[in-house]
C-alpha positions in Angstrom: -6.2 -12.4 -16.8 -8.5 -9.5 -15.4 -7.5 -6.5 -17.0 -7.9 -3.8 -14.4 -8.2 -5.6 -11.2 -4.8 -6.7 -9.3 -4.0 -8.8 -6.2 -1.5 -7.3 -3.3 0.3 -9.2 -1.1 2.2 -7.2 1.7 5.0 -9.0 3.5 6.4 -10.9 0.7 9.2 -13.3 1.6 10.4 -17.0 0.9 7.4 -18.6 2.5 3.7 -17.9 2.6 4.0 -14.5 0.6 5.9 -16.0 -2.3 3.3 -19.0 -2.5 0.5 -16.7 -2.1 1.5 -14.2 -4.8 2.1 -17.3 -7.1 -1.4 -18.6 -6.6 -3.0 -15.3 -7.2 -0.6 -14.5 -10.5 -2.3 -17.3 -12.3 -5.2 -15.0 -12.4 -4.4 -11.6 -11.6 -1.4 -9.3 -11.9 0.2 -8.9 -8.3 2.0 -6.4 -6.4 4.3 -7.7 -4.0 5.3 -5.4 -1.0 8.2 -5.5 1.3 10.7 -3.7 2.7 13.7 -5.0 1.3 13.7 -5.5 -2.7 15.5 -8.8 -2.3 12.7 -10.1 -0.8 10.3 -9.7 -4.2 12.8 -9.2 -6.8 13.7 -13.0 -7.8 9.9 -13.9 -7.1 8.6 -10.9 -9.7 11.0 -12.1 -12.2 9.8 -15.9 -12.0 6.1 -14.6 -12.2 6.8 -12.3 -15.1 9.0 -15.2 -16.9 6.2 -17.7 -16.8 3.8 -15.3 -18.6 2.0 -13.5 -15.1 2.6 -9.8 -14.4 4.2 -8.9 -11.2 5.8 -5.7 -9.8 7.8 -5.3 -6.8 7.4 -2.0 -4.4 9.5 -1.6 -1.5 7.2 -0.7 1.1 7.1 -0.3 5.0 3.6 -1.1 6.1 4.1 0.6 9.5 4.7 3.9 7.6 1.8 5.4 6.2 4.0 7.6 3.7 5.7 4.7 2.6 2.0 3.0 1.7 0.6 6.2 0.3 3.9 6.3 -2.0 3.1 2.4 -3.0 -0.7 3.2 -4.0 0.6 6.1 -6.3 3.0 3.7 -7.6 0.2 1.1 -8.4 -2.0 3.9 -9.9 0.9 4.8 -12.2 1.2 1.5 -13.7 -2.4 0.4 -13.8 -4.2 3.5 -13.9 -6.0 5.7 -11.3 -9.5 3.6 -12.2 -7.5 0.4 -10.7 -9.3 -1.9 -8.5 -8.0 -4.6 -6.2 -9.6 -8.2 -6.4 -7.4 -8.9 -3.7 -5.2 -7.6 -0.9 -3.2 -9.9 1.8 -1.8 -8.8 4.8 1.2 -11.4 5.5 3.8 -8.8 7.2 4.6 -9.9 10.7 6.5 -7.8 13.9 8.9 -10.6 14.2 8.8 -13.6 16.4 10.3 -13.6 20.0 10.1 -15.6 22.6 12.0 -13.9 25.6 11.0 -13.5 29.4 8.4 -10.4 29.8 10.8 -8.2 32.0 13.5 -8.4 29.5 12.0 -7.6 26.5 12.8 -3.6 25.8 9.8 -1.1 25.1 11.3 -0.6 21.7 10.9 -4.3 20.6 7.1 -4.2 21.9 6.8 -0.9 19.7 8.1 -2.5 16.8 6.2 -5.5 17.1 2.9 -3.5 17.5 3.8 -1.0 14.6 4.3 -3.9 12.1 1.5 -6.5 13.1 -1.1 -4.2 14.3 -0.9 -0.5 12.9 0.6 -1.9 9.9 -2.5 -3.8 9.2 -4.5 -0.6 10.1 -2.7 1.5 7.6 -2.7 -1.4 5.1 -6.5 -2.0 5.1 -7.0 2.2 4.9 -4.4 2.2 2.3 -6.1 -0.5 -0.1 -9.8 -0.8 1.3 -10.7 1.9 -1.3 -9.1 -0.4 -4.3 -11.2 -3.1 -3.0 -14.4 -1.3 -3.2 -13.7 -0.3 -6.6 -13.1 -3.9 -7.3 -16.7 -4.0 -5.9 -17.9 -1.3 -8.2 -15.9 -3.0 -11.2 -17.7 -6.6 -10.5 -14.7 -8.7 -9.9 -15.7 -12.2 -10.5 -15.0 -13.1 -7.1 -15.6 -10.9 -4.0 -12.6 -8.6 -3.7 -10.9 -10.3 -0.3 -8.8 -8.7 2.6 -7.2 -11.4 4.2 -5.2 -11.4 7.3 -2.4 -14.0 8.4 -2.4 -14.6 11.6 -0.8 -17.1 14.5 -1.3 -19.4 17.3 -0.3 -16.3 19.2 -3.8 -14.4 17.6 -5.7 -16.6 20.0 -3.4 -18.1 22.6 -0.9 -15.8 24.1 1.7 -18.4 25.8 4.6 -17.6 28.3 7.4 -15.4 27.1 5.4 -14.5 24.1 4.1 -11.1 24.9 5.3 -9.0 22.3 4.4 -11.0 19.4 0.9 -11.8 21.1 0.0 -8.4 21.4 0.3 -7.5 17.8 -1.3 -10.3 16.7 -4.2 -10.3 19.0 -4.5 -6.8 17.9 -4.7 -7.8 14.0 -7.4 -10.4 15.0 -9.6 -7.9 16.4 -9.0 -5.3 13.5 -10.2 -8.2 11.2 -13.2 -9.1 12.8 -14.3 -5.2 12.8 -13.7 -5.1 9.4 -15.4 -7.8 8.4 -18.6 -6.6 9.9 -18.2 -3.4 8.5 -17.1 -4.1 5.1 -18.5 -7.5 4.4 -22.1 -5.8 3.5 -20.2 -3.8 1.5 -18.8 -6.7 -0.9 -15.7 -7.0 0.5 -14.6 -10.5 2.0 -12.3 -9.8 5.2 -10.8 -13.1 6.8 -8.2 -13.7 9.5 -6.5 -16.8 9.1 -4.8 -18.6 12.3 -1.6 -20.4 11.2 -1.3 -22.8 13.9 2.1 -24.2 13.5 5.7 -24.1 12.0 5.5 -23.5 8.3 7.5 -25.5 6.1 10.1 -22.8 4.8 14.1 -22.8 4.4 14.7 -21.2 7.5 12.8 -23.8 9.4 14.6 -26.7 7.9 17.0 -26.9 10.7 13.7 -27.5 13.4 13.8 -30.8 14.9 10.5 -31.6 13.3 9.2 -34.2 10.7 8.0 -32.8 7.6 4.3 -33.6 8.4 4.7 -32.0 11.2 5.0 -28.6 9.4 2.4 -26.7 7.4 2.7 -26.1 3.6 2.9 -22.8 2.2 1.6 -23.9 -1.0 -1.3 -25.3 1.1 -2.1 -21.8 3.0 -2.0 -20.3 -0.6 -4.6 -22.8 -1.7 -6.6 -22.3 1.2 -6.2 -18.1 0.5 -7.7 -18.8 -2.5 -10.1 -20.6 -1.3 -11.4 -17.9 0.7 -11.1 -15.4 -1.7 -13.4 -17.4 -4.2 -16.5 -17.9 -1.6 -19.6 -16.3 -2.5 -20.8 -13.5 -0.8 -23.7 -16.1 0.3 -20.5 -17.8 2.3 -18.3 -15.6 3.8 -15.6 -17.1 6.2 -14.5 -14.8 8.6 -11.9 -16.9 10.4 -10.3 -19.9 9.5 -7.3 -22.2 11.6 -4.7 -24.5 10.0 -2.6 -26.8 11.5 -1.0 -30.3 10.5 -3.1 -33.1 11.8 -0.2 -33.8 14.4 -0.1 -30.5 15.8 -1.4 -30.3 19.1 -3.6 -27.7 20.0 
């Protein structure tokens, strides 16, 4: 296990965030970020009980002070010279399907604050640690990975509040990939095109083969992380074989 390199996962919950954290915890100490402690407490205990190292920090990605406090906590735990091998932004402003004229402005503001502004603040907070990972010669290129959605590239009717933030996050990731790729940081954007098979989607009228596997997504994120500097992928799109697209 790397001694001074960590992986940070923002937006930890029972689905993709947890699967990604488990995958990266096989190699690195992981930092679990979520607004509510109940979203990371049991996962941290699970990882620690299996011989890994995980700490959970309550953080709001849409609030710069909250993220600064998270970075301070990380440095107290791992040292001021800590570097990041990976930083995964899995936070989202919330999925809402509603007629545009019925969506209150504050719903737009909240969605954009998390999905778009949150991506900006998360990147500004953890890119210095990723660049430190480059200096520390991380085995794999330090990676900044963003979780996108169908709405990142296809804005359907009644999806304006969700799609606005996701489109902005994709644009951010492309800009950062072009700026920080030459500096040794692999920036990627993953379009998750479909329903993920997690507890809250059990009641959906879909067969298992029509849902994305959260563990499968985690494996793809690890594949992105292990790509050499000669073969960086900026964007991937993932969907079940039966998904219409």
